[in-house]
N, C-alpha and C positions, 0 to 999 in steps of 0.2 A: 504494500500500500504506500503510495507516494505521500510524503509528509507535506503539510502546508508550509509554503515558503516563509521564512522568518522576516516578513515584511515589516513588522514592528521593530525589528532589531536594527539593521543597518541597510538602508536602501542602497541599491547598486548605483553608485554615482558615476555619471558619465565621465567625470574627470579622473576617476580612479584615484582619488586622493589618498595619500599615504597616511597611515595611522600615526597619530602623535603619541610619543612616549614621554610621560612626565613623572616626576618624583614628588610625592606629597610628604610634607614634613611631619605634620601631626594630624591624625584622624579626629573626626568629631567624636564626642562621647560625653556621657554624663560624668559628674565628678569634676567639672571644670568651672572656673569662675567666669564672670561675664566677659573677661578679656581673653578667654580661651586658655588660661593657664590651668595646669592640673591642680586641683584643690588638695592640700595635704591631709592625710588621714591622721587621726589621733594615734599616739603611741600604742602599739599592741592591737590595734583594731584592723579588721579586714578592710580592703578597699570598699568604697561606698556602693559599688555596683555600677552597671552601665545600662542605659536604656535606649540609646540611639545607635544605629548601625554606622559602620565606617563609611559606607557608600550605598547609594540606591541606583536602581536601573542597571544593575550588574547582570550580565548574562554568562560570564565565564570568569573563573579565577584559578590561580595556580599558587603553589608554594614550593619553595626549594629547601625547606627544613627550618626547624627552630634550633636556636643555639646562641652563641655569643654574637652572631651576625658579623658584619664586616666593620672594621675600625676605619672611620672616615679619614682620620689623620694618617693612617698607614697604608691606605688603599690607593694604588696607582690609578691614573685615569684609564689605563688599559684594562686593569682588573675590573674596575667599576663598570666599564662598558660591556665587558664580557658577561658579567652577571646580569646586568639589565637586559642585554640582548638575549641571553639565554631564557629568561622569564618571558620576555616579549615574543620571542620566536615560538615558544610553546603556546602562548595565547593566540598568536596568528594562525597556528596550525588548527586549533580548535575553532577559530573564527571562520576559517574556510568551510568547515563542515556546516556550521550554523547558517552561514550566508546562503548556502544552497538548499536550505530547508532540511538539513540533516538532523539526526537525533542527538540529544545531549550525551548519550552513551558513546556514540562515535566521536563526539567532540572531546570528551574527557580522555578517551583512549588516545586520540591523536596528540593531545597536549602532553600527556604523561610520556608517551613514546618519544616525543621530541626531547624531553628532559632526560629520559633514559639514554639517549644517544649522545648526550652532552657530558663529557668527563668532569665538568665542574660540580656535578651533583652526585650524591651517594645513591645511585640507582643505575642499573644497567652498566654502561661503560665505565662509570665512575665509582662503582661499588667498592666498599672498604673490604679489608682482609679479615678473615677469621683467625683464631689463635693458631691454627695449623697452616696459615698462609694460603688459604683457599678463598673461594667466594661462594656464598649462599644467598640467593636473592628471593625476596618476597613481593607479592603484589596482589591487589584485589580491586574489583570493580562492582558497582551496584546500580541498578535501575530503579528509579523511584516509582514508576507507574505500577509495577507489579511485585516489587521487592525481590526480583530475581538478582542473583549475585554469583560471582565466580572468583576464585582465588587460587594462587599457587604459593607454596612455601618451600624454602630450601632448595630452589632450583639452581643447577650448576652449568647448564648449557643453553638455555634459552636466551637469545640475544635481547629480546624484549619481554620481560616477565609479564607486563601488563597485557600483552597479546595472549599469553598463556592463560591469564585470569579470564579474559574475554572468551577464550575457547572453552574453558570449563563451564562458564555460564551458558553459552549458546549451544554447545555440542555434547554436553554430558548431563546426567541427572543429578550431579553432585554440586557442592558449593566450593569445597577445598580439596585440592590434591597436593601432595608434598613429595619432595625428594625425587628419586629416580622415576617414580611413577608419573610425576608431573612433567618431567623432562621428556619422557617417552610419549606421553599423551600429546604434548605440543608438537613433537617431531612428526607423529603420525598424522597430525592435522595440518601439516605443511608449514609450520612456523620455522623461522630462521634459527639455526643452532650455531653455536660457536664453541671453541675450546676455551679453557680457563684463562689462557694468556690474553684473550681479547679484553678482559676486564682490567688488566694490569695497568696501573698508572704510577708514576714515581711518587707523587704526593701521597697516595694511599699507602704505598710501601713504606715510606718514611714515617708515616703516622703509626703503622704497625710496629716498626722498630722502636719508636719513641714510647709506645704503650708497653712493650715488653721490657724496655729499660726501666720504666717507672715501676713495673711489677717486681723487678729485682731490687728496687730501692734506689734507682738512679734518679736523674733529674730531667729525663726526657719528656715528661708530661704525665698526665693522670693515667693511671692504669685503667685499661678497659675503656678508653674514651668512647662515649656514646656516639654512634654514627649520626644521631640526630641532635646531639646536644653540644658538640664541640669538645675540644681538649686543649691543653697547653701546647704551644707550638715550639718544636725543636729548631735549632739553627739549621740542621739539614733539611727540615721540611720547608723552612722559609726560603732556602736557596732553591729548592725544587719548585715551589710554586711561583717563584719569581723568574724562572727560566723561560725562554721562549716557547718551550714545548708544552708548558702548562701554567695557567694562571689560577688553578684551583686553590682556594684559600682553606687552610687547615681548620679555620674557625667555623666553617659553614658546611660541614659534612652532612647535609640534611637529606632526609627522606623527601620525596617529591609527591605532589598530589594535584588533583584538579577537581573542580565542581562546575556544573553548568546547568542552565535551563534553556530549553529549546522553544520553538514556535508553538508547540502543543502544550507548553507549560509543564513538560516532563522534566524532572530532575535526574541527575546522575552524579556519581562521585567515583573517584579512582585514586589509588595510592600505590606507590612502589618504593622499595628501599633495598639497600645492600646490608642494612642492619647496623651493628655496632663494631667498631674497630676492636680486634682482639677478642671477639665474642667466642664462646664455646661452640664448637661444631654442633649443629643441630638446634641451636637457639632460634626461637621464633618470637618476634615481637608483635606489636599490635597491627602493623600495616596490612597483613593478609587476613585479619580477623574482622568479620562483619560485626558492626556494633562497637568496636573498639577504635580501629584506625580509619574505618570507612563506613558511611551509612548514607542512604538516600531514601526518602519517602516523599511522594508528591505533595502530601498535605502539610508537611512540616519543613524539612531541610535536606540539603545535600551537604555533607561534611567530610573533610579529609584531615586527619590529624598528624602531628609530628611532635615527638618528644620522648620522654622516658617511657619506652614501650611497655615495660612491666606494669607501671602505674596506670597507663592508659587502658591496659587490659583489665586490671582490677577495678578500675572506675567505670568501665563500660562507657568510655568517653563520648563517642559520637551518637550512640543510641540514646544516651541520657539527655543529650541536647534535644534530640527529637522528642523524647518523652516529656520533657519540661514544656516544650511548645504545644504538644498535643493535649496533655492532661492538666497542665497548670495554666495554659493560655499565655505563656511567656513569648515575647518577641524573640527573633533570632539573636539579637545582640545581648539581651538579658540572659537568655538560656546559655549561650556559648560562654559568656563571661562567668556565669555562676559555676559552670563545670570546670573551665580551664583555669580560672584565676582564684576562685573561692574554694572549690572542692579538691581538685587533684593535688595541689601542693601539700595538702595535709596527709596524703598517702606517701609522700617522700620523693616526688619528682616534678619536673616542670616540662613545659612544651607549649604548643599552640595548635590552632585549628583554623581552617578557612571554612566558613559556614554561609550557605546561600539559601535564602527562602524563595519560594516560587514567585513571589511578587518582585524579585530583584533586589531585596534588601540583603546586604552583605556585611559580614563582620569577620575580623581576624584577630581575636584576642590571644595573648600569649603571656605566660608567666616567666618564660626564659628571657634573657637579656635582649634577644632579637629574634626575628623570623623573616626570612626572605620570602616575599610573596608579591603578587600583583593581581590586578583585575581589569577586565574589559567591560565597558558599559555599552548599552544598546546603541549609543550614538557613535561608537567606534573609538572612544578614547581608551588608551592603555595606560595604566598607572603601575609603576614598579616601586617597591620599597625594599631597600637592602641595608640601610644604615640604622643604628639604634635610634637616632634622633628623628627618623622618619616613622618609626614604629616602636615607640617606647613600651617597655614591659608593663603588664597589669593594666592594659588599656584596650 
């Protein structure tokens, strides 16, 4: 059945005008005084909460992971451009689908696949190393119209794990396949496969060496640095990321994800990750788990999370946002803020989420110091946020 063209989204312009990419310094939100400054909370109190979304009329959004974000003072113009372009290119890939009247599921898959192919991000090509110097990747996708979902975990040879997740959703009766079974299923369904060396990058290798040094009591960085939360940066890693071969920043090893709404007002969400640097082989985080790292329901929200995976699993992060909207009547900004900023840190971890309501209201709260993300509005504007002052924590 042919989908209704997304005429309300972005009319096909005769001039084929280029999309404008901008950076926004501070999002709107509650808890700000009349001059727009963040109102300070009393000592020991939780943040006051948030009632207004970061943006409206959003049709697609992506994230490149929560963590320490990029340091504006230490980030070269080349690195800044690479990250902004990476996020923008993913949104443009999704936009092409929506412009043609395509589905939100196709749009989020296209956006995430673009991020998986970019070594700047901890997914696909840029996946981090496990403790045994291998790569195990996870991904999931969900359709809001009928709650269909698919996921893969611990795959080692699929070039694009998100394509594997989509195949599980469309071509099997299951939701989650793992390990060799997931790899074989993808190959049987014609997905591109690679050998482990495809995922190798110098920056990720140096991060593994730093994590192992820290585990031995050295000074190379935090042991077991979270692939979604960042870690201390060794001198070797700084040299690697500053080399012409790679501008990947060790501080932003983030899970990737996308959310979208299409012309039929159907929501979809997708998430993909390489996991944690130096993780135990076999470890699975929240990214491939429906209701934790990914969730989409047409009546409430499409959400993709990034953060301390074990905490997001225990807190059922993305489905809780949906439940607050459905059963408590909370708006997307209020619900996402309550889960990410007020609830999950009490379980011992931080992170963030991109959350999109069917009416285009969008919010991206995070309790981590930063979160790389961006969004596309129905009039074609692309906004990217990569520095902490563009996306302050607990906002």
